[in-house]
Backbone as CSV, one residue per row, in Angstrom:
resi,resn,N_x,N_y,N_z,CA_x,CA_y,CA_z,C_x,C_y,C_z
1,MET,-7.738,151.548,-159.979,-6.435,151.395,-159.359,-6.570,150.977,-157.892
2,LYS,-7.461,151.651,-157.161,-7.662,151.308,-155.755,-8.176,149.879,-155.624
3,LEU,-9.033,149.469,-156.541,-9.579,148.114,-156.504,-8.459,147.087,-156.679
4,LYS,-7.493,147.367,-157.545,-6.369,146.455,-157.755,-5.523,146.340,-156.487
5,VAL,-5.274,147.464,-155.838,-4.477,147.470,-154.610,-5.192,146.682,-153.522
6,ILE,-6.460,146.911,-153.363,-7.246,146.195,-152.352,-7.261,144.702,-152.658
7,THR,-7.433,144.349,-153.910,-7.435,142.940,-154.316,-6.088,142.301,-154.007
8,LEU,-5.006,142.984,-154.323,-3.673,142.453,-154.038,-3.444,142.296,-152.537
9,LEU,-3.908,143.262,-151.753,-3.769,143.158,-150.298,-4.541,141.961,-149.749
10,ILE,-5.743,141.785,-150.215,-6.565,140.649,-149.754,-5.900,139.343,-150.166
11,PHE,-5.423,139.272,-151.406,-4.746,138.073,-151.887,-3.501,137.790,-151.042
12,GLY,-2.748,138.839,-150.723,-1.554,138.691,-149.888,-1.896,138.173,-148.507
13,LEU,-2.977,138.669,-147.923,-3.401,138.195,-146.603,-3.826,136.732,-146.642
14,ILE,-4.493,136.343,-147.715,-4.912,134.941,-147.858,-3.688,134.040,-147.945
15,ILE,-2.709,134.436,-148.750,-1.490,133.632,-148.888,-0.733,133.576,-147.566
16,THR,-0.620,134.702,-146.873,0.059,134.735,-145.583,-0.651,133.831,-144.587
17,GLY,-1.961,133.882,-144.554,-2.734,133.026,-143.655,-2.521,131.559,-143.953
18,THR,-2.443,131.205,-145.221,-2.197,129.823,-145.604,-0.805,129.392,-145.179
19,THR,0.186,130.245,-145.384,1.555,129.926,-144.991,1.655,129.771,-143.480
20,LEU,1.048,130.678,-142.746,1.120,130.617,-141.290,0.434,129.384,-140.737
21,SER,-0.587,128.886,-141.424,-1.286,127.709,-140.920,-0.428,126.452,-141.041
22,GLN,0.684,126.540,-141.810,1.568,125.395,-141.972,2.800,125.520,-141.082
23,ASN,2.774,126.421,-140.132,3.919,126.652,-139.252,4.169,125.464,-138.338
24,ILE,5.279,125.554,-137.658,5.662,124.575,-136.662,4.532,124.461,-135.635
25,PRO,4.175,123.238,-135.250,3.046,123.055,-134.329,3.196,123.844,-133.031
26,ASN,2.105,124.432,-132.579,2.090,125.195,-131.328,2.373,124.326,-130.110
27,ASP,2.181,123.010,-130.257,2.428,122.086,-129.145,3.877,122.141,-128.677
28,ILE,4.801,122.388,-129.613,6.222,122.331,-129.271,6.610,123.450,-128.298
29,PRO,6.329,124.728,-128.600,6.659,125.748,-127.596,5.878,125.586,-126.294
30,LYS,4.636,125.142,-126.390,3.845,124.913,-125.168,4.485,123.828,-124.307
31,ALA,5.009,122.778,-124.963,5.650,121.686,-124.224,6.895,122.176,-123.499
32,PHE,7.661,123.065,-124.128,8.830,123.628,-123.452,8.410,124.531,-122.303
33,LYS,7.342,125.260,-122.481,6.881,126.181,-121.433,6.464,125.425,-120.164
34,THR,5.931,124.219,-120.358,5.441,123.444,-119.209,6.347,122.270,-118.840
35,GLY,7.368,122.004,-119.667,8.235,120.858,-119.411,7.568,119.539,-119.739
36,ASP,6.668,119.539,-120.714,5.902,118.351,-121.092,6.707,117.468,-122.061
37,VAL,7.467,116.551,-121.506,8.320,115.676,-122.306,7.480,114.696,-123.120
38,GLN,6.328,114.294,-122.608,5.440,113.374,-123.357,5.030,113.996,-124.686
39,CYS,4.717,115.264,-124.661,4.319,115.963,-125.877,5.511,116.075,-126.832
40,LEU,6.671,116.434,-126.323,7.857,116.550,-127.175,8.211,115.205,-127.804
41,GLU,8.040,114.141,-127.036,8.399,112.808,-127.527,7.633,112.448,-128.802
42,LYS,6.391,112.852,-128.891,5.604,112.480,-130.081,6.101,113.174,-131.351
43,TYR,6.920,114.222,-131.200,7.496,114.911,-132.355,8.942,114.480,-132.630
44,MET,9.522,113.647,-131.769,10.926,113.257,-131.921,11.104,112.159,-132.957
45,GLU,12.234,112.267,-133.671,12.641,111.212,-134.589,13.070,110.000,-133.759
46,ASP,13.170,108.832,-134.384,13.584,107.622,-133.659,14.935,107.806,-132.973
47,LYS,15.859,108.502,-133.646,17.143,108.879,-133.055,17.267,110.381,-133.185
48,ILE,17.680,111.025,-132.113,17.745,112.480,-132.091,19.116,112.919,-131.591
49,LEU,19.651,113.958,-132.203,20.910,114.546,-131.733,20.534,115.547,-130.639
50,LEU,20.859,115.214,-129.405,20.477,116.019,-128.243,21.721,116.626,-127.611
51,THR,21.703,117.943,-127.463,22.798,118.651,-126.804,22.208,119.435,-125.640
52,ILE,22.687,119.124,-124.448,22.259,119.851,-123.254,23.513,120.330,-122.544
53,SER,23.621,121.651,-122.378,24.765,122.284,-121.714,26.101,121.793,-122.273
54,GLY,26.208,121.720,-123.582,27.460,121.368,-124.245,27.718,119.880,-124.408
55,ILE,26.908,119.041,-123.820,27.083,117.594,-123.958,26.192,117.122,-125.100
56,LYS,26.848,116.658,-126.163,26.162,116.291,-127.404,26.116,114.770,-127.533
57,ARG,24.903,114.251,-127.789,24.738,112.800,-127.909,23.698,112.478,-128.972
58,GLN,23.938,111.414,-129.720,22.938,110.846,-130.623,22.216,109.789,-129.799
59,LEU,20.934,109.988,-129.531,20.209,109.107,-128.620,18.931,108.566,-129.257
60,PRO,18.547,107.336,-128.901,17.228,106.865,-129.295,16.158,107.663,-128.544
61,ARG,14.981,107.742,-129.106,13.895,108.545,-128.538,13.673,108.298,-127.044
62,PRO,13.585,107.038,-126.557,13.341,106.834,-125.117,14.448,107.409,-124.231
63,LYS,15.699,107.291,-124.680,16.820,107.825,-123.891,16.808,109.357,-123.912
64,ALA,16.473,109.937,-125.064,16.367,111.398,-125.167,15.259,111.904,-124.249
65,LYS,14.158,111.182,-124.214,13.047,111.554,-123.332,13.503,111.533,-121.870
66,GLU,14.281,110.525,-121.524,14.800,110.396,-120.164,15.712,111.581,-119.810
67,LYS,16.597,111.943,-120.735,17.520,113.075,-120.503,16.749,114.392,-120.379
68,LEU,15.741,114.583,-121.222,14.922,115.802,-121.139,14.143,115.853,-119.828
69,SER,13.621,114.718,-119.401,12.900,114.669,-118.117,13.820,115.075,-116.973
70,ALA,15.056,114.566,-117.004,16.020,114.919,-115.961,16.344,116.410,-116.025
71,PHE,16.499,116.949,-117.235,16.778,118.376,-117.392,15.641,119.216,-116.820
72,PHE,14.391,118.868,-117.181,13.247,119.649,-116.711,13.024,119.497,-115.207
73,SER,13.401,118.359,-114.632,13.235,118.227,-113.180,14.245,119.099,-112.436
74,LYS,15.423,119.325,-113.032,16.418,120.206,-112.423,16.162,121.678,-112.743
75,ASN,15.494,121.927,-113.844,15.248,123.292,-114.325,13.766,123.448,-114.654
76,LYS,12.962,123.589,-113.627,11.509,123.673,-113.828,11.172,124.900,-114.680
77,PRO,10.554,124.667,-115.855,10.233,125.787,-116.745,9.207,126.739,-116.143
78,THR,9.448,128.025,-116.377,8.485,129.044,-115.977,7.928,129.775,-117.201
79,ASP,8.674,129.728,-118.327,8.213,130.397,-119.542,9.041,129.936,-120.737
80,PHE,8.461,130.085,-121.912,9.169,129.828,-123.163,8.678,130.840,-124.181
81,LYS,9.615,131.518,-124.803,9.291,132.499,-125.843,9.999,132.100,-127.129
82,THR,9.261,132.060,-128.220,9.862,131.806,-129.517,10.540,133.084,-129.981
83,ILE,11.836,132.987,-130.296,12.586,134.131,-130.793,12.504,134.184,-132.312
84,HIS,12.652,133.024,-132.930,12.620,132.964,-134.390,12.243,131.554,-134.821
85,GLN,11.541,131.474,-135.927,11.255,130.173,-136.528,11.148,130.332,-138.028
86,SER,11.441,129.256,-138.731,11.389,129.307,-140.182,11.178,127.898,-140.728
87,GLU,10.516,127.845,-141.855,10.320,126.592,-142.563,10.862,126.779,-143.971
88,GLN,11.500,125.731,-144.488,12.059,125.814,-145.821,12.081,124.412,-146.414
89,ASN,11.496,124.270,-147.603,11.430,122.971,-148.275,10.878,121.915,-147.329
90,ASN,11.696,120.940,-146.947,11.231,119.863,-146.073,11.858,119.932,-144.685
91,SER,12.136,121.158,-144.224,12.732,121.292,-142.896,12.255,122.575,-142.234
92,GLY,12.515,122.667,-140.957,12.155,123.858,-140.207,13.017,123.961,-138.965
93,TYR,13.046,125.134,-138.394,13.768,125.298,-137.139,13.087,126.348,-136.288
94,MET,13.378,126.265,-135.008,12.850,127.219,-134.049,13.954,127.531,-133.053
95,ILE,14.081,128.801,-132.702,14.985,129.230,-131.653,14.116,129.888,-130.590
96,GLY,14.328,129.503,-129.357,13.516,130.055,-128.291,14.306,130.313,-127.032
97,LYS,13.678,131.020,-126.127,14.272,131.321,-124.825,13.433,130.614,-123.764
98,LEU,14.074,129.690,-123.058,13.427,128.925,-122.004,13.840,129.505,-120.667
99,SER,12.876,129.941,-119.889,13.148,130.453,-118.543,12.770,129.375,-117.542
100,SER,13.616,129.206,-116.543,13.323,128.247,-115.480,13.472,128.960,-114.142
101,ASP,13.267,128.222,-113.079,13.398,128.796,-111.740,14.792,129.372,-111.496
102,ASN,15.811,128.736,-112.095,17.174,129.130,-111.760,18.048,129.575,-112.935
103,HIS,17.608,129.420,-114.176,18.427,129.790,-115.334,17.551,130.202,-116.511
104,GLU,18.228,130.772,-117.504,17.601,130.995,-118.798,18.420,130.233,-119.830
105,PHE,17.733,129.620,-120.782,18.389,128.788,-121.775,17.942,129.202,-123.174
106,ARG,18.856,129.031,-124.110,18.519,129.187,-125.522,18.252,127.783,-126.047
107,VAL,17.150,127.629,-126.757,16.753,126.332,-127.292,16.749,126.413,-128.819
108,HIS,17.450,125.489,-129.449,17.467,125.370,-130.908,16.809,124.039,-131.252
109,ILE,15.798,124.082,-132.087,15.094,122.874,-132.494,15.170,122.788,-134.015
110,LEU,15.755,121.719,-134.513,15.813,121.475,-135.954,14.871,120.325,-136.280
111,MET,14.076,120.526,-137.328,13.065,119.538,-137.682,13.102,119.240,-139.167
112,LYS,12.594,118.074,-139.494,12.344,117.762,-140.890,10.851,117.500,-141.023
113,ILE,10.360,117.667,-142.222,8.938,117.443,-142.464,8.816,116.134,-143.230
114,THR,8.135,115.180,-142.633,7.905,113.879,-143.242,6.413,113.610,-143.228
115,ASP,5.859,113.312,-144.383,4.411,113.063,-144.501,3.599,114.192,-143.875
116,LYS,4.001,115.439,-144.151,3.338,116.647,-143.665,3.326,116.745,-142.143
117,LYS,4.308,116.106,-141.501,4.404,116.132,-140.046,5.815,116.576,-139.664
118,TYR,5.906,117.452,-138.676,7.200,117.910,-138.191,7.806,116.867,-137.267
119,ILE,9.082,116.544,-137.517,9.817,115.578,-136.710,11.093,116.259,-136.217
120,ILE,11.279,116.290,-134.898,12.485,116.894,-134.322,13.637,115.906,-134.493
121,ASN,14.696,116.338,-135.191,15.864,115.470,-135.333,17.084,116.010,-134.587
122,GLN,17.057,117.296,-134.209,18.132,117.868,-133.403,17.534,118.835,-132.389
123,LEU,18.042,118.759,-131.179,17.575,119.631,-130.110,18.777,120.052,-129.291
124,ARG,18.960,121.357,-129.159,20.090,121.887,-128.393,19.572,122.864,-127.341
125,ILE,19.970,122.626,-126.101,19.607,123.495,-124.981,20.906,123.968,-124.349
126,GLU,21.114,125.288,-124.353,22.362,125.833,-123.800,22.063,127.048,-122.961
127,ASN,22.968,127.387,-122.075,22.797,128.577,-121.242,22.644,129.802,-122.117
128,PHE,21.749,130.686,-121.736,21.476,131.891,-122.522,22.541,132.930,-122.283
């Protein structure tokens, strides 16, 4: 009986480890923590729905990058903490708390998985 329990626990840990290895790339929260728009850009869809402080726009990737750069220059990041993330079928999302010199923001990132790669198709940054 003990052997069965131990075997099931080990099997569960292996499955959990496999699932966790397919999580949202660590680059994304790191990019928010440092304000690295170049890194975020490589995960963006060609057109992205970007909402910053209530202003919602469907933008091509270069324009979204420009808006994010302007946001980060006004709100220099000091920290980013992931509050929640989940993956389901061919999509995923992350909710995080972005701290800057002068404000705290809630960040919602919606992604789709294409060719085993996460692509950001919606990004919302709002006051916390």
